[in-house]
N, C-alpha and C positions, 0 to 999 in steps of 0.2 A: 081649734077653730081659727079660720083665716078671716081677718077683718079687712074689709074693703075700705080704704081710707085714701082720699085724694091728697096727695102731697103737692102742695103749691110751691112753685119755685120762689127763691129769695131774690127780689129785685133791688138793685142799688145804682146810684149814679156816681161816676168817678171822672176825674179830669186828668189829662196827661198832655204829652207833646208827640206829634207825628210829623216827621220831616221838617222840624223847626216851627211847626204851627200848633197853637193851642187847640186841643180837642176835648170833647165830652163824650164819655162812653156810657152806654146802656148795658149794664151787667145783669145777667141772669144766672144765679148760682155761680157768681164770680167768673162767668164766661162772657166776653164782650159779644153782644148780639147786634149792636148797632152803634154808630158813632157819628159825630158831627163836628166839623171845624167850627170854632167860635168866631172867627173873623167874618164880618158880614158878607164879604165878596166870595167866600168859600163855602158858605153854609149848605149849599145844595150840591157840593162836590162829593165824589166818593172817596173813602179812605181805605176800605178793605180790598185787597187784591181780588178776592173771589167774586165780589159784587161787580167789579169791572169786567170780568169775563162774561157776564150776562149781556153785555153790549154787543157781543158777537152775533146775537140774534138779528141785529139790523144789517149784518153783512150777508145774510142768507137770502135765497130767492123766495122769501115769504113776506107778504105784505102784512106788517105788524102795526096794528093801530089800536086794538082793544086787548088789554092785558089784565089778567087776574094774578095777584100775588098772594100766596098763603104764608102768613107770618109777617107782622109789621114791626114790632119792637119799637125802635126810634123812627121808623119810616124813612130810612136813608135812601133806599133805592126808589121808592115812589116819588120822593122829593126830586131825586135826579131826573126821573123820567119826565115828570111834569115840567121841570125847568129847562130840559135839554131836547126833548122830543115834542114839539108843539102839536103834532098830529095825533099823539097818543092820549088815550084815556085809560085810567087804571082803577081797578077795584081791589081793595085790600081786605082780606079776611084775617082778623086777629082775634083769637079766643080770649085773651086776657082783657077783661072789661076795663082795667086801669091803664092800659097801654096807650090808648089814644090820648087821654088827658095828660099823661106823662110826656108824650111827644109834643103836645101843644105847649106844655109848661117849660120843657127843658131842651127840646130839639127843633125849635123854630118851625114846627108844623103849621101854627097859626099864621106865622109870617108868610109862608109859602102860599097858604090858602088865600090870604088877602092879596098878595102880590100878583097871583095868577087868576084870581077871581074864579076859583074852581066851583064855588057854590052856584055861580051864574052859568058857567060853561059845562058843568057836570063832568069834568075831565078827572075828577078824583072822587071815588066813592069809598067810604070808610065803613066797614061792616064788622060789628063785634059778633063773631061766630066762629065755630069750628070750621076749618076750611073744607074738610071732607063733607061735612054735613051741609054746607052751603052749596057745594057742587051737586049734592044729591037733591036738594030742595029746589033749586032753580033750573030753569031750562035754558038760560043764557049761554051762548057759546062765545068763545074767545079766540083771537088769533094766537095768543101765547098764554100759558099758565106757568108760573114760577113757584117752586116749592122751597121755602127757606124756614120751615118750621122746626124748631128745636126746643128742648128743655135742658139748658146747660149744654153739655157735650152730647146729650142723647138726641138722636133724630126722632121725629114723630113716626113711629112704626106704622100706625094705621094708614099712612099716606104711601107706604112702600109695599102694599099688597098688590096681587094681581087684580083683585076686585077694584081697588081704587084706581089702578092704571087704566082699567077698562072704562071706569067712570070719567076719568080725565079725558080719555080719547073721545068719549061722547060729547064732552063739554068744549072740545076744540072744533073750530070751523075746519072744513076739509082741508087737510094739508097743514093744519096748525102745528105749533111747536110747544113741547113741554120741556122744562128745564128744572133740574133738582140740584141743590147743593148737598153733597153727599161726603161724609167723613171717611177717611181712610188712612193709609200709610204711604210713604214713598214707594215702598214695595207693594205693588198692586196685588201680588200673589198672597200677601199677608192680610189683605183688606177684604175679609169675607163678607161684610155687610155691602160694601161696594159691589162685589161680584154678584151678590144676591139681587141687588137693584138692577144691574145690567141685565141679568138673566130674566128677571121679571118683566122689564120693559121690552126686551127682545120677544117675549111671549105675546106682546100686544101691538107694538109698533114695528113698521118695516125697517126703519133706520134708527140706530142707537149709537151716538158718538160720545167720546170721553175727552175732556179737556182738563189738565191739571191746573189747580188754582189754589196756591197757598193761602191759608186763612190768616188770622192774626198770628204774627211770628211767636214761636214758643222756644225758649232756651233749651238747647240740647234735645230737641224733640224730632222724631221722624214722622209725627202726625201731619197730615196734609188734608186738603180739601180738593174735591173734584166737582166739576160741573158736568152733569150728564144731560145730553141733548137727545130728545126722542121725538120723532115725527114720521108720518107717512110720505112726506116730500123728501126726495134725495137732497142731502145737504153735505157740505164740506166746509170746514173752517181750518185755517192754517195752523192753529194750536192743537188740533186733536191728535191723539196718540193711538197707536194700535194696542189692542188688548186681547186677551183670551178669556173666555168664560167657561171653564170646565163644568161638565154636568154636575149639578148639585141641587141643594134645596132651593125651592122657590117660596116666596113669602105669601102665604094665604092667611086670611083672617083667623081661621081656626088655630093657626100656629103662634099667635101673638104671645100668649102666655109663655110658651117655651122660648120664643125670641128674647123676651124681656129677661128671662133667667140666664140665657146664654150670652147676652150682649157683653162684650169684653173690650171694646175699643178704649 
């Protein structure tokens, strides 16, 4: 008999140093999902390289003012957007019901809310919900949707299916932008999950770009992060790299059980 049991990730808080500055990390199964500088003047700045790559969206010929982010953790990137992009409003979908309070207590989210009066301006909307379910339940459309949903090293597979890509496209305004943080290896040819994501999005969007973005440095590791950009608007960014997507499996909902068994990153 197979027992269906929800395995909840282990959450912990740790502190360290980045570039000579004290920082606090949000760890999920010992993997850093978010971080903040502790010095007041740096608390809304970005630490992780892959998050900085998301800022490339503002260099595209797309008017981005309304953003949805799937995955909150310590809310590093929403804090950055609110403090650095005054015309932008952000909706954050985080399924862990304890994450928002943890971000308020440990990652200066309350400080940001008060400083930028987001409860009055409605520039920051925090929703405790599964990101895919929120996309399905609401009719709201966004200029950009960002996917940073993980469980430890494991990406959120239900967000990588053709059906979800089609749903995301419906929730984007015409010509809007979807960005996903995708794990892989320095050798793209060995990154089967990344290739599947690229193939899946090519099945839905007219343009799919790939930008390398190293995540938290790992000793002696060839693991990497990539930011995948997908849109029906022609786009080009300086950091994008060429890639090939050989014919192979596309990720449909009915294949999820198989994908979980085969995942080997």
